[in-house]
C-alpha positions in Angstrom: -11.1 -61.3 -51.4 -11.9 -65.0 -51.7 -11.0 -67.4 -48.8 -10.0 -69.9 -50.6 -5.9 -70.8 -49.8 -3.4 -69.0 -52.0 -1.2 -72.5 -53.0 2.1 -73.0 -54.7 0.5 -74.4 -57.4 -2.2 -71.7 -58.1 0.7 -69.3 -58.4 2.5 -71.6 -60.9 -0.8 -71.2 -62.8 -0.9 -67.3 -62.6 2.0 -67.4 -64.1 1.1 -70.3 -67.1 -2.2 -68.3 -67.9 -4.3 -71.7 -66.9 -6.8 -69.9 -64.4 -10.2 -68.4 -64.4 -10.5 -64.8 -65.0 -12.2 -64.5 -61.5 -9.3 -66.7 -60.1 -6.7 -65.2 -61.8 -7.9 -61.8 -60.6 -8.1 -63.2 -57.1 -4.2 -64.0 -57.0 -3.5 -60.8 -58.9 -5.4 -58.9 -55.5 -3.1 -61.4 -53.1 -0.2 -60.5 -54.9 -0.8 -56.8 -54.6 -1.2 -57.5 -51.0 1.6 -59.9 -50.0 5.1 -58.8 -51.6 6.9 -61.9 -50.4 4.7 -64.3 -52.9 4.8 -61.2 -55.7 8.4 -62.1 -55.8 7.9 -65.8 -55.9 5.6 -65.2 -59.2 8.4 -62.7 -60.7 11.2 -65.5 -59.9 8.6 -68.1 -61.6 8.5 -66.1 -64.4 11.8 -65.5 -65.1 12.9 -69.0 -64.8 10.3 -70.1 -67.2 11.8 -67.8 -69.9 15.0 -69.2 -68.7 13.7 -72.6 -69.6 12.7 -71.3 -72.6 16.1 -70.0 -73.6 17.8 -73.5 -72.7 15.8 -75.9 -74.1 13.8 -74.4 -77.2 16.6 -74.7 -79.3 16.9 -78.1 -78.7 12.8 -78.5 -78.9 12.9 -77.0 -82.7 16.1 -79.1 -83.9 14.2 -81.1 -86.6 14.1 -85.0 -85.7 16.8 -87.1 -87.8 15.1 -88.2 -90.8 15.5 -92.0 -90.1 13.9 -91.6 -87.3 10.6 -90.0 -88.7 10.9 -92.8 -91.8 10.6 -95.6 -89.0 7.8 -93.8 -87.2 5.5 -93.3 -89.8 2.8 -96.3 -90.1 3.3 -98.2 -93.3 0.9 -97.1 -96.6 -1.2 -100.7 -96.2 -1.4 -103.4 -94.1 0.2 -106.7 -95.2 0.7 -110.3 -94.3 4.4 -111.5 -93.7 5.2 -114.3 -91.5 6.0 -113.4 -88.1 9.9 -113.0 -87.8 9.7 -112.1 -91.2 11.4 -108.5 -92.7 7.5 -106.6 -92.2 7.5 -107.5 -88.5 11.1 -106.7 -87.9 10.4 -103.4 -89.9 7.0 -102.8 -87.2 9.0 -103.6 -84.3 11.6 -101.2 -85.5 8.7 -98.5 -86.4 7.4 -99.1 -82.5 11.1 -98.5 -81.4 11.7 -95.7 -82.6 8.4 -94.2 -81.6 9.0 -95.6 -77.5 12.4 -93.7 -78.2 10.7 -90.4 -79.0 8.7 -90.3 -76.5 11.1 -91.6 -73.8 13.9 -88.5 -74.9 10.9 -86.1 -74.7 10.3 -87.3 -71.4 13.3 -87.2 -70.1 13.8 -83.7 -71.2 10.9 -82.8 -69.3 12.1 -84.8 -65.9 15.9 -83.2 -66.1 14.6 -79.8 -66.7 12.2 -80.6 -63.9 14.9 -81.8 -61.2 17.5 -79.3 -62.2 15.5 -75.9 -62.9 13.0 -76.3 -59.7 12.1 -73.1 -58.5 13.8 -72.9 -55.0 11.7 -70.7 -52.8 9.5 -73.9 -51.8 10.8 -77.3 -51.2 10.4 -79.8 -49.0 14.5 -79.4 -47.9 16.7 -76.6 -48.0 18.6 -76.7 -50.6 22.6 -76.5 -50.8 24.1 -72.9 -51.4 25.9 -73.8 -54.3 23.3 -74.9 -56.2 20.4 -72.0 -55.5 23.7 -69.6 -56.7 23.9 -71.7 -59.8 20.3 -72.0 -60.7 19.8 -68.6 -59.9 23.0 -68.0 -62.5 21.7 -70.3 -65.1 18.2 -68.4 -65.1 19.2 -64.9 -65.3 22.6 -64.1 -66.6 21.7 -65.1 -69.9 18.6 -62.7 -70.1 19.2 -59.8 -72.4 16.7 -57.5 -72.0 16.7 -57.6 -68.3 18.8 -59.5 -66.4 18.9 -57.1 -63.3 15.9 -55.1 -61.7 18.1 -52.3 -60.3 20.8 -51.2 -63.4 24.7 -50.7 -61.6 23.3 -46.5 -62.4 21.4 -46.6 -59.5 23.9 -48.5 -57.2 22.9 -46.6 -54.5 19.0 -47.3 -54.5 20.0 -50.7 -55.3 21.9 -51.4 -51.6 19.1 -49.7 -49.8 16.5 -51.8 -51.6 18.7 -54.7 -51.0 19.7 -54.3 -47.3 16.8 -53.5 -46.3 14.9 -56.3 -47.3 17.6 -58.8 -46.2 17.8 -56.9 -42.6 21.6 -56.0 -43.0 23.4 -53.9 -45.4 25.0 -55.5 -47.8 27.2 -54.2 -50.6 28.2 -54.9 -54.2 31.9 -55.9 -54.1 34.4 -53.7 -56.5 35.8 -55.8 -59.6 36.9 -53.5 -61.9 40.4 -53.9 -61.5 39.9 -57.8 -62.5 38.2 -56.9 -65.7 34.4 -57.1 -64.2 31.7 -54.3 -64.1 28.5 -54.1 -62.4 25.9 -54.3 -63.9 23.2 -54.2 -60.8 21.3 -56.9 -59.0 17.9 -58.4 -57.9 16.1 -59.8 -55.2 15.7 -63.5 -55.1 13.2 -66.1 -52.7 16.0 -68.4 -51.1 14.9 -71.3 -48.7 13.3 -69.0 -45.6 13.6 -65.5 -47.0 14.8 -63.0 -49.3 18.7 -63.3 -50.9 20.6 -61.3 -53.3 21.8 -61.4 -56.2 25.0 -58.6 -58.2 25.4 -59.6 -61.5 28.9 -58.4 -63.4 30.3 -58.6 -67.0 34.2 -58.1 -68.6 34.3 -56.8 -72.3 33.4 -59.6 -74.1 30.3 -60.1 -72.4 30.9 -62.7 -69.6 28.9 -62.7 -66.9 28.9 -64.0 -63.3 27.0 -63.7 -60.8 27.3 -63.0 -56.6 24.5 -64.7 -54.6 24.4 -63.1 -50.9 22.4 -64.9 -48.4 21.6 -64.8 -44.6 20.2 -68.2 -44.2 23.2 -69.7 -42.9 23.8 -68.5 -39.5 23.4 -72.1 -38.0 26.7 -73.0 -40.0 29.6 -72.6 -39.0 32.1 -74.2 -41.6 33.6 -71.4 -42.9 35.7 -73.2 -45.5 36.2 -71.7 -48.8 34.2 -74.4 -51.0 34.5 -75.1 -54.5 31.5 -76.7 -56.9 30.2 -77.3 -60.2 26.3 -77.7 -60.9 26.4 -78.7 -64.3 28.5 -76.4 -66.9 28.3 -73.0 -64.0 31.1 -73.1 -61.7 30.6 -71.9 -58.1 32.8 -70.7 -55.2 31.4 -70.1 -52.2 31.6 -69.9 -48.5 30.4 -68.6 -44.9 31.4 -65.4 -43.1 29.7 -64.8 -39.7 25.7 -64.6 -40.8 26.0 -64.0 -44.5 26.9 -66.7 -47.1 28.6 -65.9 -50.4 28.5 -67.9 -53.8 30.4 -66.9 -57.1 29.2 -68.6 -60.2 30.2 -68.4 -63.8 31.2 -70.4 -66.8 34.8 -69.5 -67.0 37.5 -71.6 -65.7 38.5 -72.9 -62.0 41.6 -71.0 -61.5 40.1 -67.8 -63.4 36.9 -67.7 -60.7 39.0 -69.1 -57.8 41.3 -65.6 -58.5 38.1 -63.2 -58.2 36.5 -65.3 -55.6 39.5 -64.8 -53.6 38.8 -60.8 -54.5 35.8 -60.8 -53.3 36.6 -62.8 -50.2 39.0 -59.9 -49.5 36.9 -57.0 -49.9 34.5 -58.5 -47.5 37.1 -59.1 -44.8 38.1 -55.5 -45.1 
């Protein structure tokens, strides 16, 4: 095994297929022996897939004909007095080219800012922000929204409880119209967190994010946050932090969050 340290940049390059064959093999061997880093790589892959699902439709949209025409260079150079029609036409072309470049740059910056993977950050991300990101990344997934399905709930509970170091179970939401799909393990600010996913008969999905990284937080109030298109109700209860996320109305989500809170209290 190489003595070269494995950085976060190496893990991203591993996911993106940008490493040499030898370095790829080194990191693959490292991941086989370090499950926490393997978990991070799995999260990076899922987040990358989520970004493609969110932004590929936008990238595939055709550039409007008006902007495309302005960006095309003139067929042949022509002379015109400064300030004349051709001069203004050239300025329009330049402006269109700059606008297209800026739009592309802004899309990349926004994606980086709002969907940056949470495992390694300079400052701890707030609970509702982490939960909303995890919801946006995994809830649209059709083929593999969870790692262990509801058919194997006992195995799911055992696995998540072992990794979090405390018993954690999904609440029952069938009376509210939501059935458990399953769950997965995710990286948090300083350790693993659990995510349970539910859906109703229409296919609407909601996720419950459970963290044990909030032991120093004494603020147990029931709170609401809006993270882009995602509504989040979150609260602290003892060593646990809970965040319920969905793209449904605040009132409907509050009703479900209250039921989840009551189940855990009882």
